[in-house]
C-alpha positions as a Markdown table, in Angstrom:
| # | Residue | x | y | z |
|---|---|---|---|---|
| 1 | Met | 10.0 | 33.5 | 167.3 |
| 2 | Glu | 11.5 | 30.6 | 169.3 |
| 3 | Met | 15.2 | 30.0 | 168.6 |
| 4 | Asn | 17.2 | 26.9 | 169.2 |
| 5 | Arg | 18.7 | 27.0 | 172.7 |
| 6 | Ser | 21.7 | 24.9 | 171.5 |
| 7 | Ala | 22.8 | 27.6 | 169.1 |
| 8 | Asp | 25.7 | 29.7 | 170.2 |
| 9 | Tyr | 24.9 | 33.4 | 169.4 |
| 10 | Gly | 27.4 | 34.9 | 171.7 |
| 11 | Asn | 26.8 | 38.2 | 173.5 |
| 12 | Trp | 27.2 | 41.9 | 173.0 |
| 13 | Val | 29.3 | 41.9 | 176.1 |
| 14 | Pro | 32.4 | 39.7 | 175.1 |
| 15 | Ala | 33.5 | 37.1 | 177.6 |
| 16 | Ala | 37.1 | 38.0 | 177.1 |
| 17 | Met | 36.4 | 41.6 | 178.1 |
| 18 | Leu | 34.6 | 40.5 | 181.3 |
| 19 | Arg | 37.5 | 38.2 | 182.2 |
| 20 | Met | 39.9 | 41.1 | 181.8 |
| 21 | Met | 37.7 | 43.4 | 183.9 |
| 22 | Trp | 37.4 | 40.9 | 186.7 |
| 23 | Thr | 41.2 | 40.3 | 186.7 |
| 24 | Val | 42.0 | 44.1 | 186.8 |
| 25 | Ser | 39.4 | 44.7 | 189.5 |
| 26 | Cys | 40.9 | 41.9 | 191.7 |
| 27 | Ile | 44.5 | 43.2 | 191.1 |
| 28 | Ile | 43.6 | 46.7 | 192.1 |
| 29 | Thr | 41.6 | 45.5 | 195.1 |
| 30 | Ala | 44.6 | 43.4 | 196.3 |
| 31 | Ala | 47.0 | 46.3 | 195.8 |
| 32 | Ala | 44.7 | 48.6 | 197.9 |
| 33 | Val | 44.5 | 46.0 | 200.7 |
| 34 | Ala | 48.3 | 45.6 | 200.6 |
| 35 | Leu | 48.8 | 49.4 | 200.9 |
| 36 | Leu | 46.3 | 49.8 | 203.8 |
| 37 | Ile | 47.1 | 46.7 | 205.9 |
| 38 | Phe | 50.6 | 45.7 | 205.2 |
| 39 | Leu | 52.4 | 48.9 | 204.1 |
| 40 | Arg | 50.1 | 51.1 | 206.2 |
| 41 | Thr | 50.2 | 53.9 | 203.6 |
| 42 | Lys | 46.8 | 55.3 | 204.4 |
| 43 | Ile | 46.1 | 58.0 | 201.7 |
| 44 | Pro | 47.4 | 56.1 | 198.7 |
| 45 | Gly | 45.6 | 53.0 | 200.0 |
| 46 | Ile | 42.3 | 54.8 | 200.3 |
| 47 | Ile | 42.6 | 56.3 | 196.9 |
| 48 | Leu | 43.4 | 52.9 | 195.4 |
| 49 | Leu | 40.5 | 51.4 | 197.3 |
| 50 | Val | 38.1 | 53.9 | 195.8 |
| 51 | Val | 39.4 | 53.0 | 192.3 |
| 52 | Ala | 39.0 | 49.3 | 193.1 |
| 53 | Leu | 35.4 | 49.8 | 194.3 |
| 54 | Ala | 34.6 | 51.7 | 191.1 |
| 55 | Ala | 36.2 | 49.0 | 189.0 |
| 56 | Leu | 34.3 | 46.3 | 190.8 |
| 57 | Ala | 31.0 | 48.2 | 190.4 |
| 58 | Met | 31.5 | 48.6 | 186.7 |
| 59 | Thr | 32.5 | 44.9 | 186.3 |
| 60 | Val | 29.4 | 43.8 | 188.2 |
| 61 | Tyr | 27.3 | 46.1 | 186.0 |
| 62 | Met | 28.7 | 44.6 | 182.8 |
| 63 | Gln | 28.2 | 41.1 | 184.2 |
| 64 | Arg | 24.6 | 41.9 | 184.8 |
| 65 | Cys | 24.2 | 43.4 | 181.3 |
| 66 | Lys | 25.7 | 40.2 | 179.8 |
| 67 | Ala | 23.1 | 38.1 | 181.6 |
| 68 | Leu | 20.3 | 40.4 | 180.4 |
| 69 | Phe | 21.5 | 40.3 | 176.8 |
| 70 | Asp | 21.9 | 36.5 | 176.7 |
| 71 | Phe | 19.6 | 34.7 | 174.3 |
| 72 | Asn | 18.9 | 32.0 | 176.8 |
| 73 | Gly | 18.9 | 34.3 | 179.8 |
| 74 | Gly | 17.4 | 37.8 | 179.8 |
| 75 | Gly | 16.7 | 37.7 | 176.1 |
| 76 | Val | 17.2 | 41.4 | 175.4 |
| 77 | Met | 19.2 | 40.7 | 172.2 |
| 78 | Gly | 16.5 | 38.4 | 170.9 |
| 79 | Ala | 13.8 | 41.0 | 171.6 |
| 80 | Ile | 15.7 | 43.7 | 169.7 |
| 81 | His | 16.1 | 41.4 | 166.8 |
| 82 | Gln | 12.5 | 40.5 | 166.8 |
| 83 | Phe | 11.6 | 44.2 | 166.8 |
| 84 | Leu | 13.5 | 44.7 | 163.6 |
| 85 | Val | 11.9 | 41.6 | 162.0 |
| 86 | Asp | 8.5 | 42.8 | 162.9 |
| 87 | His | 9.0 | 46.0 | 161.1 |
| 88 | Phe | 10.7 | 44.5 | 158.0 |
| 89 | Pro | 8.2 | 45.2 | 155.2 |
| 90 | Trp | 7.9 | 41.7 | 153.8 |
| 91 | Asp | 4.9 | 39.3 | 153.3 |
| 92 | Lys | 5.2 | 36.1 | 155.2 |
| 93 | Glu | 5.2 | 33.8 | 152.2 |
| 94 | Gln | 7.1 | 36.2 | 149.9 |
| 95 | Glu | 10.2 | 34.9 | 148.1 |
| 96 | Gly | 13.5 | 36.8 | 147.6 |
| 97 | Arg | 17.1 | 37.3 | 148.4 |
| 98 | Ile | 18.0 | 39.2 | 151.6 |
| 99 | Ile | 21.3 | 40.4 | 152.8 |
| 100 | Asp | 22.1 | 40.6 | 156.5 |
| 101 | Ile | 24.9 | 43.2 | 156.9 |
| 102 | Gly | 27.1 | 42.5 | 159.8 |
| 103 | Cys | 25.6 | 39.1 | 160.7 |
| 104 | Gly | 27.9 | 38.4 | 163.7 |
| 105 | Ala | 27.0 | 34.9 | 164.8 |
| 106 | Ala | 23.9 | 34.8 | 162.5 |
| 107 | Ala | 21.2 | 35.4 | 165.2 |
| 108 | Leu | 19.3 | 37.9 | 163.1 |
| 109 | Thr | 20.0 | 35.9 | 159.9 |
| 110 | Asn | 18.4 | 32.8 | 161.3 |
| 111 | Arg | 15.5 | 34.6 | 162.9 |
| 112 | Met | 14.7 | 36.1 | 159.4 |
| 113 | Leu | 15.0 | 32.6 | 157.8 |
| 114 | Lys | 12.7 | 31.1 | 160.4 |
| 115 | Thr | 10.1 | 33.9 | 160.1 |
| 116 | Phe | 10.1 | 34.0 | 156.3 |
| 117 | Pro | 10.3 | 30.5 | 155.0 |
| 118 | Asn | 10.7 | 31.4 | 151.3 |
| 119 | Ile | 13.7 | 33.7 | 151.5 |
| 120 | His | 17.4 | 33.1 | 151.0 |
| 121 | Val | 19.8 | 35.1 | 153.0 |
| 122 | Thr | 23.4 | 36.1 | 152.5 |
| 123 | Gly | 25.1 | 37.0 | 155.8 |
| 124 | Ile | 28.2 | 39.2 | 155.5 |
| 125 | Asp | 30.5 | 40.2 | 158.3 |
| 126 | Tyr | 34.1 | 41.4 | 158.9 |
| 127 | Trp | 34.5 | 39.0 | 161.9 |
| 128 | Gly | 37.2 | 41.1 | 163.5 |
| 129 | Ala | 39.4 | 39.6 | 166.2 |
| 130 | Glu | 37.7 | 41.6 | 169.0 |
| 131 | Trp | 34.4 | 39.8 | 168.4 |
| 132 | Ser | 34.0 | 36.1 | 169.4 |
| 133 | Tyr | 32.2 | 35.3 | 166.2 |
| 134 | Ala | 33.3 | 33.5 | 163.1 |
| 135 | Lys | 31.9 | 32.2 | 159.8 |
| 136 | Glu | 32.1 | 28.6 | 161.1 |
| 137 | Gln | 30.0 | 29.6 | 164.1 |
| 138 | Cys | 27.4 | 31.0 | 161.8 |
| 139 | Glu | 27.3 | 27.8 | 159.8 |
| 140 | Lys | 26.9 | 25.7 | 162.9 |
| 141 | Asn | 24.1 | 28.0 | 164.2 |
| 142 | Ala | 22.3 | 27.8 | 160.9 |
| 143 | Ala | 22.5 | 24.0 | 161.0 |
| 144 | Ala | 21.2 | 24.0 | 164.6 |
| 145 | Glu | 18.2 | 26.1 | 163.4 |
| 146 | Gly | 17.6 | 23.8 | 160.4 |
| 147 | Val | 18.0 | 26.6 | 157.8 |
| 148 | Ser | 21.4 | 25.7 | 156.3 |
| 149 | Gly | 20.0 | 25.2 | 152.8 |
| 150 | Arg | 18.8 | 28.8 | 152.5 |
| 151 | Val | 21.8 | 30.8 | 153.7 |
| 152 | Leu | 25.3 | 31.7 | 152.6 |
| 153 | Phe | 27.9 | 33.4 | 154.8 |
| 154 | Gln | 30.9 | 35.4 | 153.5 |
| 155 | Lys | 33.4 | 38.0 | 154.8 |
| 156 | Gly | 32.8 | 41.5 | 153.7 |
| 157 | Asp | 33.1 | 45.2 | 154.5 |
| 158 | Ala | 29.7 | 47.0 | 155.1 |
| 159 | Ala | 31.2 | 50.2 | 153.6 |
| 160 | Lys | 32.0 | 48.5 | 150.3 |
| 161 | Leu | 29.7 | 45.6 | 149.6 |
| 162 | Asp | 30.9 | 43.2 | 147.0 |
| 163 | Phe | 27.5 | 43.0 | 145.1 |
| 164 | Ala | 26.0 | 44.8 | 142.1 |
| 165 | Asp | 23.4 | 47.6 | 142.4 |
| 166 | Gly | 20.0 | 46.1 | 143.2 |
| 167 | Phe | 21.3 | 42.6 | 143.7 |
| 168 | Phe | 19.1 | 41.8 | 146.7 |
| 169 | Asp | 15.3 | 42.0 | 147.3 |
| 170 | Gly | 15.9 | 43.3 | 150.8 |
| 171 | Ala | 18.4 | 44.2 | 153.4 |
| 172 | Val | 18.6 | 44.1 | 157.2 |
| 173 | Ser | 21.3 | 45.1 | 159.7 |
| 174 | Asn | 21.4 | 45.3 | 163.5 |
| 175 | Phe | 23.7 | 47.7 | 165.4 |
| 176 | Val | 26.5 | 47.3 | 162.9 |
| 177 | Phe | 26.9 | 50.5 | 161.0 |
| 178 | His | 28.4 | 52.5 | 163.9 |
| 179 | Glu | 31.1 | 49.8 | 164.2 |
| 180 | Val | 32.3 | 50.2 | 160.6 |
| 181 | Arg | 35.8 | 51.7 | 160.8 |
| 182 | Ser | 36.6 | 52.1 | 157.1 |
| 183 | Val | 34.5 | 55.3 | 156.9 |
| 184 | Ser | 33.8 | 57.9 | 159.5 |
| 185 | Asp | 30.5 | 59.2 | 158.1 |
| 186 | Lys | 28.0 | 56.4 | 158.9 |
| 187 | Arg | 25.5 | 57.8 | 156.4 |
| 188 | Val | 27.7 | 56.5 | 153.7 |
| 189 | Val | 27.3 | 53.0 | 155.2 |
| 190 | Val | 23.5 | 53.3 | 155.1 |
| 191 | Lys | 23.6 | 54.4 | 151.5 |
| 192 | Glu | 25.8 | 51.5 | 150.6 |
| 193 | Ala | 23.4 | 49.1 | 152.2 |
| 194 | Leu | 20.6 | 50.6 | 150.2 |
| 195 | Arg | 22.6 | 50.5 | 147.0 |
| 196 | Val | 22.5 | 46.7 | 146.8 |
| 197 | Val | 18.7 | 46.6 | 147.3 |
| 198 | Lys | 16.6 | 46.7 | 144.1 |
| 199 | Lys | 13.9 | 49.4 | 143.5 |
| 200 | Gly | 10.8 | 48.3 | 145.4 |
| 201 | Gly | 12.8 | 46.2 | 147.7 |
| 202 | Ser | 12.6 | 46.2 | 151.5 |
| 203 | Phe | 15.0 | 47.3 | 154.2 |
| 204 | Ala | 15.1 | 47.5 | 158.0 |
| 205 | Phe | 18.2 | 48.8 | 159.9 |
| 206 | Gln | 18.8 | 49.4 | 163.6 |
| 207 | Asp | 21.7 | 51.4 | 164.9 |
| 208 | Met | 22.7 | 54.4 | 167.0 |
| 209 | Phe | 20.8 | 56.7 | 164.7 |
| 210 | Gly | 20.1 | 59.3 | 167.4 |
| 211 | Gln | 23.8 | 60.1 | 167.8 |
| 212 | Lys | 24.4 | 63.3 | 165.8 |
| 213 | Ala | 28.2 | 62.7 | 165.7 |
| 214 | Leu | 27.5 | 59.6 | 163.6 |
| 215 | Tyr | 24.4 | 60.6 | 161.5 |
| 216 | Gly | 23.7 | 64.3 | 162.1 |
| 217 | Asp | 20.0 | 65.0 | 162.2 |
| 218 | Met | 18.4 | 61.7 | 161.4 |
| 219 | Asn | 15.0 | 63.1 | 160.4 |
| 220 | Glu | 16.8 | 65.3 | 157.9 |
| 221 | Phe | 18.8 | 62.4 | 156.6 |
| 222 | Cys | 15.7 | 60.3 | 156.1 |
| 223 | Glu | 14.1 | 63.2 | 154.1 |
| 224 | Glu | 17.3 | 63.5 | 152.1 |
| 225 | Leu | 17.1 | 59.8 | 151.2 |
| 226 | Lys | 13.5 | 60.2 | 150.1 |
| 227 | Arg | 14.0 | 63.5 | 148.3 |
| 228 | Ser | 17.0 | 62.2 | 146.3 |
| 229 | Gly | 15.1 | 59.1 | 145.2 |
| 230 | Ile | 17.2 | 56.6 | 147.0 |
| 231 | Val | 14.1 | 55.3 | 148.8 |
| 232 | Ser | 10.4 | 55.7 | 148.1 |
| 233 | Glu | 9.3 | 55.1 | 151.7 |
| 234 | Ile | 11.2 | 55.5 | 154.9 |
| 235 | Tyr | 10.1 | 55.5 | 158.5 |
| 236 | Tyr | 12.2 | 56.3 | 161.6 |
| 237 | Ile | 11.5 | 55.1 | 165.1 |
| 238 | Pro | 13.9 | 56.8 | 167.5 |
| 239 | Asn | 15.0 | 55.9 | 171.1 |
| 240 | Ile | 14.0 | 52.2 | 170.9 |
| 241 | Glu | 16.0 | 51.8 | 174.2 |
| 242 | Lys | 13.2 | 53.7 | 175.9 |
| 243 | Thr | 10.6 | 51.1 | 174.9 |
| 244 | Asp | 9.8 | 47.9 | 176.8 |
| 245 | Leu | 12.5 | 46.1 | 174.8 |
| 246 | Val | 15.4 | 47.3 | 176.9 |
| 247 | Pro | 15.5 | 47.5 | 180.7 |
| 248 | Asn | 16.5 | 50.9 | 182.1 |
| 249 | Phe | 19.5 | 49.2 | 183.7 |
| 250 | Val | 21.3 | 49.0 | 180.4 |
| 251 | Thr | 20.4 | 52.3 | 178.8 |
| 252 | Ala | 23.8 | 53.8 | 179.7 |
| 253 | Pro | 25.8 | 55.9 | 177.1 |
| 254 | Trp | 28.4 | 53.1 | 176.7 |
| 255 | Met | 25.7 | 50.4 | 176.3 |
| 256 | Ile | 22.5 | 51.2 | 174.4 |
| 257 | Lys | 21.8 | 54.9 | 173.9 |
| 258 | Asp | 20.1 | 56.9 | 171.1 |
| 259 | Ala | 19.2 | 53.7 | 169.3 |
| 260 | Gly | 16.7 | 53.8 | 166.4 |
| 261 | Leu | 15.2 | 51.8 | 163.6 |
| 262 | Ile | 14.7 | 52.9 | 160.0 |
| 263 | Tyr | 12.7 | 50.8 | 157.6 |
| 264 | Gly | 10.8 | 51.1 | 154.4 |
| 265 | Ile | 10.8 | 50.5 | 150.7 |
| 266 | Lys | 13.5 | 51.5 | 148.2 |
């Protein structure tokens, strides 16, 4: 799915964080050089130089990740979004109301709208200060993609959605649940997302589902959702970072690790 290159979807590596990393790396490097050359304190200077080199290496790594994730660069973020869309159980011409939980800058929202021309989407996000996204940015991006008439954006908490049970025909979310801070058990967030989907509705969620600290045994959780009648069909694809979607370069624990997709019918 071709997206408008003029839209600003941001990046999973925030620009402000990179600026801080470059600044800190340069300061440490300058301090190491000062110790070694001007103050001639060899051991402390060498130790600080090693720290500086490590900081520079991490900064260069994160800069490279940012380039790979960029929608108009490496395109990894777009490919991951498309993977979710491709697995969303929805007929091309089907009508309905969809919720995008944690819509960020509306990249997945707009991809859904352009893929399925007869849906309306509500994009909700907390839009915290640490992320360079905002409701206004979402609205501008929707206008750039020509889908403004079929989308509504509003602030909300993924752990406590402000919608009645079964309000939507479908729900999607992309790497958001693990970021929700209002609850520690992320299985609660999954159940809340499913709560607002009607019986027979569709869902597709991507997150760090392989991390046991967040979700426990994901296969058991999927069985629990089905056994309890919360969903009628559910499928789990683990370790999507090991597919062709994600370069090996970015499959570090602090980037994309133990990622997975669950999708199905409620």
